[in-house]
N, C-alpha and C positions, 0 to 999 in steps of 0.2 A: 268627605275631605281622611282617607286613608292613608296616613305616614307613616310610615317603617323604612327608618335607613340603617339598613343594615351595617356597612361598611363604607367611609370612613366617617370620622366624627364630622360634624357640620362645623361647614364655615371652613373645612378645613381640605385640602389636596388630598388623595387617598395615598398609601404609604404602599405601593405597589410591589411587589414582592414576585420572584417567580414560584407557582404555587408547586407543594411539593408532590402531586402528584401529576400535574400538569394537566388538569383537567377544571374545564369553568368553575365547578361544584365552587372548589377552592379559591378563584379570585378573587379578591373586589369588586364589588358590586353595589347596587344601590336599588332600595327598595319604596322608591319614595312614587307612590300610586294616585289617581284620582280617577272619579265615577266621569262616563260621557255627562252626568247633568251639572256636574261641579263646574263652575263658574271661571273665566281665563283668567280674572285677575287673582285668583287662589293658586293657580299655578304659578301666575307671575312672580307673585310674594316670595314662594316657594323657591323660585330660581336664583330672585333676587337674595336672597338671605345665605343659600349656599351654592357658592359661586364653583363648584365642584361638580354638582349636578350634569350629568351629560342631557338630562331629559325627563319625561314621567310616561312611569306607565300609565295608561288607559282600559281599566277590570271592571267590567261588571258583573258586580258580587263576586264570584271565583274563574270567572271569564275573562280570556285575554282580548283585549278588542285591537289595541294599534302602539303605537310610543310615537310621543308627541318629543320629538327634541328641541332642546334649544335652540340649536341654529336655524331649523325651519319654522319656529313657533316664533322668533325675534324679529325673521325677515318677512314674516305674515304681516305681523303689528306694526313694521317699518315701512310698508307701504301705505302710497296716501290712502289716509281713512281706516288702519287698520287699526290703529287704537282704539276710533269712536263704533268704529263697527263692532268687533272682538269683542273688546276687554271686558266688559258686563254681562258677556251673553254665557251659554251653557256650553262647556267643550261640543260637545254633540254638533253645533252647529259648525263649528269650527273644522272638522272633523272633514263634512261632506267639501270644503274646499282643499286649497294646496298645502297645507301645514301637513296632512298626515297621510299616510296611507292609508286605505279601507283595509278594513280586518280580513277580509278574503285575500289578499295580496299579504296578510302579514303571517307570522309563526314564530314561535318562540325556540330557539334551541333546547334538547336536552343537557340537562348541567353534565355529564356523562361525558360529551363532547369535549375530545383533548383541544390545547391550545391551537395548534397548528392547522386541526381543522375549521377549526371557529374562524379563524383570523382568512383563511381561504374561501368561506362561505361570505364571510363579510365583504368581503374584496371583491366579488362575484354577484352585490347583490345592485337591485340598477342604479345609477349615475345619481340622479336624488338621492339614495339615502345610503349609498356607498359606504361615507366616513361618520353616520350615524350610530348611534348607540344599539348596543348590539343585543335584545330580550331574551332570555333564557328561563329554564322552569326548571328550579331544585327539585332536589331528590325530596323534599318534604311535603311537592306543591304547589310553593309560594313561586313567585316569577318576582325576574332582577332585572337591572339591564347593566352592562360592561360597558363601560369607554374603550373606544377603540383604541386610545393610548395607552390604556391600561392592557388590552391585550397584543398589540403590538410591541411595546418595552417587553411583556412577560416572553411572543415569542424571539425575542431579538437575544435575551438570556439563554433561551433553548436552544436556539442555533450555535451559542456562542459553546454549547455545554457540548452541541453536537460536531460544531467545528472543534472543539477539542477531542472528542475522539476519533473523526476520522487525522485528523494528525495523530495521533497516537497510532492509531490502524497503518499510517506513510511513515511512521519512526520503525515501525517494526518491518516492515518491507524493506527497507533501506537497511533496517540491521542484518537479515538474513542474505540482505545482497551482497554485504560487508561480509559475512561470517557463517559457517556453516556449522560452528561447535554449540553442540547441543547445551553445554552449561552457561555458554552466554547467550544464549535466545531466552534461556530457561529467566536467567538475570534480568535482560531486555523486557520480558512480561512483566515481571514484577517490579520491575523500576516505572514501568507505563503504568502499569496499574494503581502506584502508590498515587501517581501523579491526578488519575480520573476520582477517584475517592479515597474516603477516610476509612481506614481500616484497623482492626488490632493486630490481625492478624491472616497470613494468607499461604496457603500451602500449593505445591503443585506436587501430583502425581503422576505416574509415566505405568503405560502397562506394559508388559511382556510377557515371554512362553514364561515366567517363575510366577507371574499376578501381575501384583499392584503395588509397586514401589516411591516412597518417597524422595523424589527430584530437587526440590528446591522450593525454598521457604523464605519470609522478609515477616518480622514484628514488628509492629508500632511499641510492643508495652517492654516496660522496666524489666517484670513480674509476669511472668507464662507458666512459673510452674501450677500455680492453681488451674490450668486446662489442659495439660497436660495429656489429661487420662481419656478426651475425648479427642483424641487425635492421631488414634492407631489405624483407622483407615477411613477412606472417604464417607464408607455405610456408616460410620459411626456418627458424623458430624451431624446431627440431627438438626435442624429448622430452632427446635425449641431450647437448645443449646447454644442457639447464636452461629452458628454455623451454617453458610450455605454452599453447597457441592455446583457446578456449571462443570457441563458433562466435555470436554473436547476433542467436539467432532470434526474425523475428516473425511467426507466422503461416502459418512456410513459405519466407517471404523472407528472405534473409541481409541482413542490415544492415550487419555487420559482424563486428570481431573482437576479443575481450578476450586478448592474449598477457600472459602473467604468467612473472617469472623467479625462483625463489624461489632463495634465499641455498644450499642445501646440498640434494644429495639426500634426500630424505625418503619412507620405505617407505609411510607410512600414506598412504592416500587420502583422509583424511577432509577435508584444506583442497581438495580437489577437489569433494568432494560439495558442500563451501560456496562455494566458487565459481559450480560448476555452476548453482546454485540462482539465486546473486545473478545472473547473467548473465542469467536468463530473465527477470528483471526489471530490469533495466537497458537488456536489448534495448527493451521494450516504453514504456520513456524517452526512450530515445532514439533509435526509432523515430515516436514523437508530436512532438518536438522537430525531428525533420528534415521530420517532414511539415508541421508548421506553418512551418516556414523558407519551403518551398514555398509555401504557403496566403499568408504575406504575402506574396510575389512576384504570387502570384495576384490577391489583394483590390487591388493596386496597378495592375492590367491590366483595360481594356475588353477582352472577350473576343474580342468579333466583330471591332473593328480593329485589337487591339493597341498600341493609345494607352495612356495615363495617364489613368485614369479621374478623374471630379472631385475627389475626396480628395486622389490623390497630383499630380494636376497644379496644386493649387492649392498646397499643400505646396510641393513643387520651383519653382515660380513663384515665392514668396513669398522664398526663398532667393536666387534668381538678381536680383529686385529688390534684396535686402541689399545684394549684392556691386556694384549697379549702382551703387545712392545711396552708398556705401562706397567706390568708388572714381572717383563722378563720371566715370560712363560714361553712355551713351545706353542706352537699353532699348525697346523696339516688341513691341505687341499686337497680333494679326491676331484677329480675331473671325469663323467658315466659317459660314455656315447654307445649308442645303440648301433650295432652288424647290420651292414648291409639293409637300413632299414627303407631306402626309397624302393629295394625290391620288394619288399614287404607288400609296401600300399598297393605298389603295381601288379602283384600278382593275386595279393586276398583282397584288397581294397584297403581304404581308410577306416574303416571301423574293425579291422583287426588290427592294424596301426594302431589306431587309441587305446585297444586292447593290451596291445603289446606294452605300450609306454604303460598304464596302468598298473600291468606285473611287476614291470622293471620300478614304480615309484614303492610300491607296499614292501617289495623285497629289500629295497634299501632302507626302508623306515624303519623294518624289521632287526635290522644288524647296527644301526646308529644309534646314540645314546642320547639321552634326556640334556639339552642342551647343545648338541650337533643343530647345525644349519644345514638343511637342504630345498634347494632352488632348480626351478627347470626355466637356463636359459634361454631358451626356444627349441621348434623342433623336438630333433631326440636326445639333444643333448642336456645333462646335469651335471651339478656341481656341488658339493658338498664341504662344509667348513667344521674341523673337527679342534677345539681349544683344547688347552693343556694337549695335545696328541702329537708325539714324536712321528719321526717318517715312518718307523717301522710300524709301529702302532694304528696309523692310517693305512698301510699295506696289506697291514694282516685285518683291517674292516671289509678293503674293494675285494679283496679275496674270495670273502666271505658270501661279501653280495656277487661278485661274478659266478660263483661255484654253485650257488642256490639258485641264480637266475639260466645257468646251462643243463640241471636239470628237473626245471618248470617248464613242462609242457602245453601251452595254449591249445585250448582248444579249436580255435577257430584258424589257428597254423597248423594243425597237428604236428608241431617240433618246438621246440626251444628256442626262444629268442635271446642271442648273448648278447654282451655289450664288452666293450674293451675302457682300461681304466687309466688314468696316468695321474699320479701321486707328487707334491711337493711339500717341502717343508719350513717353518721358520723355529729354528731349534736353538739356542742360546747355548747349549752344550756342544755342539758342534764347531767347529772352524769356521770363519768367513771365505765362503768361495765367491761369491756375487755381490754385486755392491745395489744398490735403491734408490733412487734418488727420492726428497719429499714428497710426500703426495702420493707416491707411487708405489707402493708397498705391496698393496692388493691386487694391483695390475698385474707386477711382478712376479708373485705367487703366485696368480692361476695362470701366466704367459707360460709359467714353468712347470705348472702340471698339464697345462694345454699341451704342450714338446711331448711331454712322455707320453699324455694320449696316443700320441700319433705314434711316438714310438712303437709302440702296442699295433696298431691299426696292420703300421705297414710288417712288424712282426709275424703277423697271420691272424690278428684279430682275438677277441674272448680270450684277455689275459691281461695282468694289469704289469706296468710297467715304472720305473721310478724317475725321479728328474734327476738327470745326469751332475749339477749343480746340487750337491746337497750340504750346503752352508748356511749360513744365517747372515740377512743383512743387515746393513747397520742400523740399530735399532732407534728410527725417527715417527714419533706422531704424527700421523699423515696430516696435513693443512686439510683446511675445507678449502675446494677448489672447484668448478663444474668440470669434474671426469668422471667418464665411466663409473673407474671402482667407489664415489662417493654417490653413486644411483642417480645421477645426470641424464636421461634418456637424449639420446639422439634424434633428428627430426624424424628420422624416419624408424627409431625403436617407439618414438611417442606413436606414429600416425597410426603404429601397429599394434597400442595398445588403447582400444576406443575408448575402455570403463576412466583408464587417469585420466587421460584427455578433457574429456567431456566432462568428466564429475570436477576436475579444477577447472571448468571453463565456469561451470554454474558457481562452484564458490568464489570466484572472482566478480559474479554479477552479469556475467553475459546476457544478453536479450537471447528469447527461445531460439529466436532463428540463427541465431552466430555458434547455438550450441548445438542445433540438429545438421548444420553445416558441416563442422568440424566433425559430429559424431556420423553420419554420413560416405564421408570423403575416410576416417579412419576406418568404418565399417567394411567399405570397401575394397581398401588393401590387405584388409589381412586373407583375400582367397584371391589366385589370380583369374582375373577376367570378369570379378563380381560387379555388380552393379547394386547401387542402393539408393531409391525413393525414400524423403520419409514425408507423411501427408500428417497435415493436421483439420480440428475441425473447425471449422469458422464462427462468427461469433453467434450465430444465431440455431449452432449446434446441426446443422440439416444434410451438410455437406462435409467433406474431406478434401484441400485443397493441396496443391503441393508447396512444398515450404522448403525442400531442399532435398539435393541429389549427390552423388559421387560415381564415379566410375563410367560412365552415361558418351564420354568424347562426344560434346554436344548436341546428343540427343531428346531433346525437350519432349517429354512423356505428361500427359495430364494433365494440360496446363491448364485444362476449366476444371477441372478437378471433377468429383464422383459424387452422388448421393449415396446416404446412409442407405448401406442394404447394395447397392449399386456393383457387379462384381465382387471380386474377390477379396480385395480389400475394403471395398465397402461395403457387407458382411464381417467379415471381422471386425472393422468398428464399430456397426452396431450390436454384434451380437457379442462381441468381447471373447472373441476364442481366435487361437491361430487357426490359418489357413495355409494346405502344401499340396504342392503334387508335384510328379515330375512329368515329363513328357517321355513318352507319348497317352501317358495316362494321365490326363488333367482332370477328368469327374468333370465338377457342376463348373472349371471356368470358363469365362467369356470366350467365347472364336477369336474376339481379336487381341484378348491377351495372347493365345496359343498362336495366333499366327503372327505378332509381334517377336516373340520371343524363337519363336522356330526361324524367320528371319535371321536370325542376329545372334542364335548361335546358341543361344541362354538352354542348360537341359530340365533346371531347377527354380522353384518358385515357392518363399514364404512369406505373409502376410500378418507379420505380431502385431497386435494391438498393443499400447499402452492407456495411462491413467487412471485412474481413483476406480474402487470397488464396484461405484455403483453407475459411471457411463468411463467409455473410453475419449480418451483428447486427440487421439491419432493412430498413425499407422507406419508401423515400418515396412518395405516389400526391400527382398533380397532376388536378386535375380542372380545365380550361379550358371557356372557353363557344364560342372559336373553334377550326376549325377546322387553320386555318395552325398549319403549323411555325413555331417564333419561338425566338430566341436566348433564354435564359438561365439560371441560374447553378447549375442541379436537381445537375449533374456535377460542379461544384468542392463544393457543399454536400454529396454524399454522401460526399466526403472528411473533412469538417470533421466530421461527423456519427459516421463511422467511428474516428475520431481520440477524439473525443470518447469512444465507446463503450469502445474501449480503454482508455484513461485511468481510466474510471470502473471498469471491471472489476478493472483492479487493485487499485486501493485496495478495492475488497472483496471480491477476495483477498484484500490484506493482512489486512483485517480479521477473516476467515474465519481465516485462519493463525492470527492472534496469539489467535481465541475458542479456537481447537483446542489451542494452545501454553497456555493459562491451564487449558484442563481436562486434561492431560497432567500440570502440574506439580501442580495439587491432585489427581489419581490417587496421585501418587509422592508428594506428602505425607500424605496419607490411612493411605499405605503405612508412613511413616514414624512416623507417630500410632502406628500398631498396634503396631509394632515396639518404642515405646519404653511401652507400656502392658503389654507382654509383662515384659517387663526389670523393670521398674517393681512389677508387679505389682499393677497399677491396672485398677480393674473396665473389661470391656471395654467399648467404645464412649463414653466417658470423655471423650476429644478430640472426639468429633462431639458431645456435647450439651454441652461448653462451646465451642466453637465458636461452633454457631447460637444459645446465648445470649444472648454476646457482642455478636452480629449486632443481635439485637433489642434488648438494650440501647442499643448504638449509634446505631440508627435511632430510640430513644424520647428520646434526648439530643442529637439535632438533628446528628449525622454527619456530611459530607458523602457520598453515597453512591460518591465513588470510593476512599475509604478503606478500604469494605466485603474488599476482598480480601485485602488487607494487617493486616486484626485478623484475617478469619478463618483465614489461613494463622499467622498469627501464636499464634494461641489452639491451633490443630492443634501445633504445637512448640513449646510454652510447658516444655515439660523436656528440649529437647533438649540440654542441657548436661550430663543427668544419663549421657550416652554415655560422658562420663568421671571419672565418681564411679566409683570401686573396688565391686565387686558385696559385697566385704566391708563394708564401710559401706552400700552403699544400701538392701542385702536384709536387712540387721542386722535380725533381729527383736527386740532390747529396744531401751532406752533408747540413744542414743549419748553419747558422751563429747564432754567439749570440742575435745578434739581432733578426733574425727569430725565434730562438729556445724561448727567451721572449713572439714573440708573439703566437706561436703555444703553450706556459704554459697557454694561456690565456683561451684559450677554455673550461676548466671546470669552469670557474665564469662566461663564457657566457652562458654554458648550465645553470647554476644554475638560470639566469635573466630569461634567456625561459621560462621554467618550473615552475617557483616561481607565473608567472604569471594566468598560466591554474590550477583551483581548482582540477580538478581531479588526477593531475598528479603530486601535490606538494610534496607525500608522496616518490614519486618516482625517488624525486633527489639527491638521497644519492650516488646511483652509479655513475652517470654522473658527479657529484659535486668533490664524492671522490676516484675514483678509481685511480688517481694517487698519492693517499698516500702510504707513505710505512714503515712497522710495526717500524722501528726503526725511524723514524722522519723525513728521509731524503727526500722525496716526497714532491707533490706540488698540489694543490696552498696555503696550508695553515699550511704543515710542521706538521701534527698530528701525533699520535706515539701510538703504538699500540690500548688500547682497545679504545682510544678517538675516532677513525677511526669507522663508523658505518660496523657493521659485514657487510649490504651486499656488501658495498665496499669489505671490505676484502677479501668474495666470489667471488667476480666478478672480482677483481684483477688478481685472480688465474687463473680463466677458461681464461680472456681477452689472457692472455701471453701465455696459454695453446695452444689455439688454431690460436694463430699468429704463433706458432712455427710449428705448425702441419699441416700449409697450404702454398700451394708454393705462393711468391711473386718475381716480379720484380727482384731483387737481388740474392736470392737464392732460390735452393730446400726446400719442406718439407722435417721437420727432422721426423727421425725415434721416436716413444713412449718413448725406453729408451732413445735416447740423449733429449729429450723435459724433461722427466721425473727427468733427472739429471740434469735442470738451473732449474727446478721447486724446487728438493730437496737442491741444492745450495743457492737459495735464502730465504730459510725458518728463518726464526727470524732476516734477515735481511729488505727483502722487503717485505716477505709474512707474515701471522700467520701461526707459527706454528700448532697450532690444528685445521685451517681449512686446513692446508697444509696435515697434516697424514689422516684425513677424505678424501680431493680429492683423497689422492693415494689407498685409499680403493675403493672410487667406479670406478675407473679406472681401479683396480685390478694390477696395478704393483708398485713394492719397492721404496723406496727414492733413487733411486743410485747415490751418489754423485761426482761419475765422473765430473771433470770440465771439461766445454764443452768451444769452442775458443770464444771471444765476438763476440756479435751481432753488427752489423752497425745499429743507429741509428735510 
C-alpha cells in the first residue's frame, strides 16, 4: 500500500484556506492511495486512523483507476454481511460491486482547473458520487483527492471576493449617478481600489491632447521618496520595479492608466484579475466624467459664434457687477442687434444669416479688451459687459464695432450687414438718477442698454445710442435669487438649450429614457415645425427601437423598431455615419420614409448616430420643414446621449453581475446544505423544503422582500454549526449523555463563528444562531425570550420542527399532518411565537389541533 498524506497532518481536520491562484493545484488535498490488490481492511484501518480522509485513490502503478469514498465504503460494509464478505478481500473485488464507479467512467481533473469550474464539475457528477471527493492530477503527475467541503468553502470565499468587486462596481456606478465631477470620480475609484486590495501606491493618469498627465494618486506608505523616480509616466512603471499598469479603456479609446504598486512580490495573479475587472468599470466612470466636463464647457458656449451663451453670459456678468459694486468701480453694458436680420434670412437664406452673425462676432471680438464679457443672448442679439469702463468709453468701443461692420462686405450678401447699439453704465463718478432694487442691478443695467438700442433702431439703425439715464444706482451687492440676471433660465429658455437640460439631467442620475425624452423635446423646439425621434439599440444589439420623440403631436412612428442596416436610421446605426437628405433629392432613402415626410410637409431629414468609438448605441432622427441647413445642438446632444447610454449600461451590467453572483452563491449554499444533510443523515431535500416554507411564512407575516435572500440562505445553512460536532456525538444512534448534549448545544455558536467571517452571509446568521431559542426563554444558546428572538429564527423554528415531524427518521415513521399540527399547537406560547404559529396554520391549511401527542425521543 502506498501512503502519501500531502496535507493536512494525520488525525487533524484540513486547514482550509482560499488558494492563492484559486486553482486546484494549490488546494489542500490528500494523497492516500491503495492498489486494487490491497485488502479492504487496510483501507478501513487508514480511514479510522485519520477521520479527515474523504476517501482513497485506487492506483495501479502510476495509472489512476478510481476513487473509493469513505461514505460509499462504509455504506457497503454496513449492509448485511458486508464486513464478512469484503473486509479481508482485495479491493478489486469491492470495485465490481456498488462501492465505486468502474474506471472507464472516472477521470481525474487536471490541477490547472480553477475552483469555480471544479465545483461545477463535481456537482454535475451522477447523484451517487456527486458529494464525494474529487480526484485531481497534479502538475508533477501525482494524483490527489480534494474533499468537496474544501472546494465549497474555497468557492464561498472566492464568491465573497467577487461579491465585493461587484459591490464596488455598483458603488462606482452610483457615485457616477450622483456626481459628474472628474476629481470626485477619481477619488471614488481609488477609495474602492483600497478596499479591494492592499497596495503601496496607486496613480491614475489621464490622456488628453497634450499627452498623459497625472490626475490622482493614493499612497499607503509613510515614506515614498525612494520610489518617486519610477513614477514619471506609466511606461516607466515596469513590473520588475513593483508597478503594474492597467489600461483604462472605454470602447477602444484609451482614457488613461491605473498604475498600482504592490507591497511585495506576489506569485498569485488573483489581485491582478481583481484590478483588471475593476479598471473596466472605472474606465466607464472616468470617461463619462471627462465627457461631462467637456459638455459643461460646450453648454456655456454658443456653437455658432464662440461667445458665451445666454445662461453663461448672465452668470459671468452678474459676478462682474458684484465686483464693480464692491470696489466702487464703473461698469458698462453694450447691447448689439443686427439690422433687418429677418430680411437677410428670407432673401439670402439661413447660411448667409449665420455668416453675418459670425462676422459681427469676430468684429466685436477685435474691439473688446481682455476681461470684457461677450455673449449671444439669442437670435441676432448680442450683449457685452465692460468692467472698469465709463459710459463714454463703452460708447467709443461700440462705435468702432459699428464702423467696422458697416464697411465689411459679406460675400454671401454682396454688401455689409449693419448693427445698432445701445449703451448704459453704472459709474460712481456720475450723480445717481435711477434707483435699482436689491438683486436686480444687472436686470436694470441691461434694460437701460436695451432701451437705448431700440432708440437707435427708431432713429434709423446702424448707429449708437446712449441711455438717457446716465446716473448710477444704489450700490447694493445683488442677493442670490432665481432671476434671469443670475442665470436662472425660464422653462422656455431651458427647452431651447438641449445641451444644458440634457447634461443636467444626466448629472442628476436620470434614467436614459428620461434623458432621451428631455433631449428630444428640447431639440424639437429649437426649430419651428421640427420633429425628433431618438432610437436606441436593444439588448441583443441587432435592432434599434423607439425610445423618445418630440414634436410629432401623437404621430406614433417606428413602434416596431428597425433592424441594423434597415432604412436611413438603421444604416446610420450600423455604419456609424450621419445620413441626411432633402426632398425631392432623397438618394437612398426608403420609399416609406419619403412618403411619410411628403405627407406631413417635412423637407429635410438627418440621422445622427451616437455611441462609443467601436459601435453605435442609437440614432437621433431630425425632421425639419425647411430644406435650408441650420446650426443646432444635435452633434453635442449625441455626445451627451452616448455618455448617458454608457452610464445606463454600466449600471445594468452591475445589476446583472449582482444577480449572477447571487445565483452562484445560492448554488454553492445548496451544495453545502446537501453535504450537511448527508453527514447528519437528514432526509434528502430537508434544507430546500424548510427554506421554501420559511419564505412562504415570512411573506404571510409581511416581512420585507429585501430580507428574503437572507432568510433563504439562513434556512439552507441552519445546521452548518454541526460541522464542528464530532461524528461520535452527531451520529450516535442512542440517547446522548449530559456531556454529549452540552457538546451538541455548541453548534449554534459554531454557526455564528463560521458565518460571521463571511461578509455576504453575515446577515443570514440569525437562523443558524437562534433557531433553538424558545418563546418562553428556555432555549439555547443564549436563553432569548419572546421578541428578543429574531423574527426569522422564530419563523424557522416552527418550520424546522414541522418538517422533522413530517419526515421518516431511523427511530420512527413520519407523522400525519394532524399529529404534527397538534404538536405545533401544543408548543405555541412556550416553544413557538403564537402569532407566527397562527400564520403557519393558515398557510398549511390546517387548524391548530391541541390534542396532546406522545413525547418524542430527543
